[in-house]
C-alpha positions in Angstrom: 37.0 -5.2 37.8 40.1 -6.9 37.3 42.7 -4.8 39.1 40.5 -3.5 41.6 41.9 -3.3 45.2 40.1 -3.7 48.2 38.6 -1.2 50.5 38.5 -3.3 53.3 40.8 -1.6 56.4 39.9 1.4 55.0 35.8 0.7 55.5 36.9 -0.5 59.1 39.1 2.4 59.8 36.2 4.5 59.2 33.4 2.8 61.1 35.5 2.5 64.1 36.0 6.6 64.0 32.4 7.0 63.1 30.5 4.5 65.7 33.5 5.5 68.4 34.2 9.1 68.1 33.3 10.8 71.8 32.4 14.3 72.3 33.1 13.9 76.5 36.6 13.4 75.7 37.2 16.6 74.8 35.1 18.3 77.7 37.2 21.5 79.5 39.0 21.2 81.9 36.4 22.5 84.6 34.3 19.9 84.0 33.9 17.4 87.2 36.5 15.0 88.4 33.9 13.1 90.4 31.0 11.5 88.1 27.4 13.4 88.7 24.4 11.6 90.3 22.3 11.2 87.0 25.9 9.4 85.7 26.9 6.8 88.4 23.1 6.1 88.0 23.2 5.2 84.5 26.5 3.8 84.7 25.3 1.3 87.2 22.0 0.9 84.8 24.4 -0.6 82.7 26.3 -2.8 84.5 23.1 -4.2 85.8 21.3 -4.8 82.2 21.1 -8.6 81.3 23.2 -10.4 79.2 22.5 -13.2 77.0 24.4 -16.0 75.0 22.9 -16.7 71.9 23.5 -20.7 70.7 21.8 -23.4 68.8 20.6 -26.4 70.4 20.8 -29.4 67.7 19.2 -32.8 69.0 20.2 -35.7 66.2 17.6 -37.3 64.3 15.4 -33.6 64.4 13.9 -31.8 61.6 14.1 -28.5 61.7 11.3 -26.8 58.5 11.1 -23.8 57.2 8.7 -21.7 54.6 10.2 -19.3 52.6 8.3 -16.4 50.3 9.9 -14.4 48.2 8.9 -11.3 46.3 11.4 -9.6 43.8 10.9 -6.8 41.3 13.8 -5.9 38.9 13.2 -3.0 36.9 15.7 -1.3 34.1 15.0 1.8 32.6 16.6 3.3 29.4 15.5 6.8 29.1 12.2 6.9 28.7 11.7 3.1 28.1 11.0 0.4 31.5 11.2 -3.3 31.5 10.4 -4.8 34.5 10.6 -8.7 35.7 9.0 -10.2 38.9 9.3 -13.3 40.1 7.4 -14.9 43.2 8.5 -17.9 45.0 7.5 -20.2 48.0 9.7 -22.9 49.2 9.2 -25.1 51.5 12.7 -26.9 52.9 14.2 -28.3 56.0 17.5 -29.4 57.7 17.8 -32.5 59.4 20.7 -33.0 62.3 22.4 -36.0 61.0 24.9 -36.3 64.1 26.1 -34.2 67.1 29.7 -34.4 68.7 31.3 -33.9 72.5 31.7 -30.5 71.1 28.3 -29.4 70.2 29.5 -29.3 66.2 26.5 -31.0 64.4 26.1 -32.4 61.0 23.1 -30.9 59.3 21.9 -32.0 55.9 19.7 -29.8 53.8 17.0 -30.3 51.3 14.5 -28.8 49.8 10.9 -30.1 49.9 8.6 -27.9 47.5 9.0 -25.1 45.1 5.8 -22.8 43.6 7.4 -20.0 41.7 6.2 -17.1 39.4 8.2 -14.8 36.6 6.7 -12.4 34.6 8.1 -9.8 32.3 6.4 -7.1 32.0 2.5 -7.8 31.3 2.8 -11.1 29.7 1.5 -14.2 30.8 3.2 -15.5 33.9 5.2 -18.9 33.8 4.4 -20.6 36.5 6.3 -23.5 38.2 5.3 -26.2 40.8 7.3 -28.8 42.0 4.5 -30.9 43.0 2.5 -30.3 40.2 3.3 -32.2 36.8 1.3 -29.7 34.6 2.6 -27.1 36.2 6.3 -27.7 35.3 7.2 -26.0 31.8 10.6 -27.9 29.8 12.9 -24.7 30.8 12.3 -24.8 34.6 12.5 -28.9 34.6 16.5 -28.5 36.2 14.6 -27.0 39.4 13.6 -30.8 40.2 16.8 -32.2 40.0 17.0 -30.5 43.0 13.9 -31.7 45.1 13.6 -34.1 47.6 17.3 -34.9 47.3 20.2 -34.2 50.5 21.9 -30.9 48.7 24.8 -30.3 51.0 26.3 -31.4 54.3 27.3 -29.1 56.4 29.0 -29.2 60.5 28.4 -26.0 62.8 29.2 -25.2 66.0 26.6 -24.5 68.0 27.3 -20.6 67.3 26.1 -21.1 63.9 29.8 -21.1 62.5 30.6 -23.2 59.5 33.4 -25.6 59.8 32.8 -28.0 56.9 30.6 -28.3 53.7 30.6 -31.4 51.4 28.5 -31.1 48.5 26.4 -34.0 47.4 25.0 -33.1 43.9 27.5 -33.5 40.8 29.8 -31.0 40.6 29.0 -29.1 43.3 32.4 -27.3 45.0 32.5 -28.6 48.1 34.8 -25.5 49.4 34.1 -23.5 52.5 32.2 -20.9 51.4 31.0 -19.1 54.6 28.4 -17.5 51.9 26.4 -20.4 51.6 25.5 -21.0 55.8 22.2 -20.3 55.8 22.5 -19.8 59.7 22.8 -16.3 61.6 26.3 -16.5 63.3 26.4 -15.7 67.1 29.4 -14.1 68.4 31.7 -15.6 70.9 30.5 -13.9 74.0 27.5 -12.8 76.3 25.8 -9.8 75.2 23.3 -6.8 76.0 20.2 -5.1 74.2 22.0 -2.4 71.8 25.1 -4.7 71.6 26.4 -5.6 67.9 28.9 -7.8 66.3 30.3 -8.1 62.6 30.7 -11.3 60.2 32.8 -10.7 56.9 32.0 -12.6 53.6 33.5 -13.0 50.6 31.1 -14.0 47.7 31.9 -14.5 44.0 30.1 -12.3 41.4 29.8 -12.4 37.7 31.7 -9.7 35.7 31.1 -11.6 32.0 30.0 -15.2 31.2 33.0 -17.0 31.9 34.5 -14.5 34.8 33.8 -14.0 37.7 35.4 -11.6 40.8 35.5 -12.2 44.4 34.0 -9.2 46.7 33.8 -8.7 50.3 30.3 -7.9 52.2 30.4 -7.0 55.9 27.1 -8.8 57.5 26.4 -6.4 60.9 24.4 -7.7 63.8 22.4 -6.0 66.4 20.5 -7.5 69.5 17.5 -5.0 69.6 15.4 -6.5 72.2 14.6 -9.6 74.3 10.9 -10.1 74.9 10.4 -13.2 77.6 12.6 -16.2 75.8 13.1 -14.7 72.2 15.6 -12.3 71.0 15.3 -9.9 68.0 18.1 -9.6 66.3 18.7 -6.2 63.1 20.9 -7.0 60.3 22.1 -5.1 57.4 24.7 -5.9 54.8 27.3 -3.6 53.3 30.1 -4.0 50.6 33.1 -3.8 51.6 35.3 -3.7 48.6 35.0 -1.1 46.7 33.4 -1.6 43.1 33.2 1.0 39.9 31.6 -0.6 37.4 27.8 0.2 37.9 27.5 -3.3 35.1 28.8 -5.4 38.3 27.1 -3.2 41.0 23.6 -4.3 39.6 24.7 -8.6 40.4 25.3 -6.6 44.3 22.1 -5.4 44.8 20.5 -8.6 45.8 23.5 -9.4 47.8 23.2 -6.7 50.5 19.5 -7.2 52.3 18.2 -5.7 56.0 15.9 -6.9 58.3 14.9 -9.0 61.4 15.3 -12.0 62.7 13.5 -14.0 65.6 15.5 -16.1 67.9 14.1 -18.4 70.4 17.0 -18.3 72.8 15.4 -21.2 75.2 15.1 -23.8 72.5 18.4 -22.7 70.4 16.2 -22.7 67.1 15.6 -19.4 64.7 11.8 -18.8 64.2 11.8 -16.0 61.3 13.9 -13.9 59.5 12.5 -10.9 57.4 14.8 -8.9 54.9 14.4 -6.9 52.2 16.4 -4.7 49.1 15.7 -1.4 47.8 19.0 -0.3 45.8 19.3 1.2 42.1 21.9 1.8 40.0 22.1 4.6 37.5 24.3 4.1 34.5 24.5 0.9 34.5 24.2 0.0 31.1 25.1 3.7 29.8 23.7 7.3 30.0 20.3 7.8 30.7 20.0 3.8 32.3 19.1 2.8 35.3 18.3 -0.7 37.4 16.0 -1.0 40.3 16.2 -3.8 42.3 13.2 -4.4 45.2 13.0 -7.8 46.9 11.0 -8.7 50.1 11.6 -12.2 51.9 10.5 -13.9 54.9 11.3 -16.9 56.2 9.4 -18.7 59.4 9.9 -21.8 61.3 7.0 -24.7 60.4 6.1 -25.6 64.6 6.1 -29.4 65.1 4.6 -31.1 68.2 7.8 -33.3 68.3 10.1 -33.0 65.5 12.1 -35.8 66.8 8.9 -38.5 66.6 8.2 -36.8 63.0 11.6 -37.6 61.9 11.2 -41.3 63.2 8.1 -41.8 61.1 9.7 -40.3 58.1 12.5 -42.9 58.5 10.7 -45.8 59.0 8.6 -45.1 55.9 
């Protein structure tokens, strides 16, 4: 991988050509100069199509809680021999709105409240972990406890979900502004209609060896698929924007390119749910006759609260 160049510019150009190609531009000279009645009606319908501006609403002192359920199956095959690792986790986490300034920028503090995990290699007995149960905390997973019920970082974001600054609150934490750690959907700085799309570019580090990492660029594409009442449904997909020739490194990128759907409450300014899937494979990852396949299903749902700010006040008084 060292020395490989980015294919970023060429992918963007190709995307523009593919999505922007319009056969009507090559209509013959005999085409009508005046648009047909149907064309006029279609244009009018498009003009009348409602538009929406997607923004978050942050309130100081608010706790926003989510439950995340993650299932993954990772299979490595060498000719007729296969090994499978299964992982399943449940995570309860929240962010607290520490402050909101006059520019609608909010500081969010992230915390994991509880984790339950299961890891299984082939048909062996699974390893279980539960941060709330001392009897299910094996020594090899004790390090997870260091991240439970303690603030992990503080993120300052604007009302479109764009990361402004991040501050790590754990020892040896890199505090650089890495957009890949931003769990919020980043909305466009414009009103959009159903069918509109927008892109977010990300740069992540991928382990090449135990001591070497390489930066890789990703493109995350969002589409407003529909609106029902106050709820907007988004479709999201992620694609590599950096040319990768090393199959072993490609296996580490499979989990970074999920696709799925998101439900966002436009009136309340909060994400209601996010569902993501990965189903990918790399041939020849570890030599001739090898194959690696990754399958992942992740569901994140808002935990509804009667009065989040009042509940937060109760917590702070304890």
